[in-house]
C-alpha positions, 0 to 999 in steps of 0.5 A: 498500500505504499504511497497509497496511504493516503488514498486509502486513509481519506477513503476509510475516513470517509467510509465511516462519517457515513456510516457514523452518519448513518447510524445517527439517522437509524437509532433515531436522529432526524434532519429536517431543512426549509425552502428557504427562510421563514419556511416550514420545515421539512423532514428529509430524514429516509431521503438523506439515510437512503443517499448515505446507504448508497455513498457508503455502498459506492464508497465499500466498494471503491476500497474493495477496488483498490485495496482488496487486502484490506478492503474488509478491516476496520483499521485497526490501530486507528488512521491517526496516531495523531490528532 
């Protein structure tokens, strides 16, 4: 994987983020938006959940394709050694 570490980290970090957001929404989190100021809020949770699930699947496929030997790892130790 030498030379591709940054790309792997980027894909995996985004995948973790998207999955975490999906978990949040699946456990009752909601997202509401207003089309414009002063308009009523509209619940877009189901739409965002579906969109983010598709994105997670696409990221996982990309990671499996680019890094087949690492694709199913949850990356341990953590991706970053320091914050």
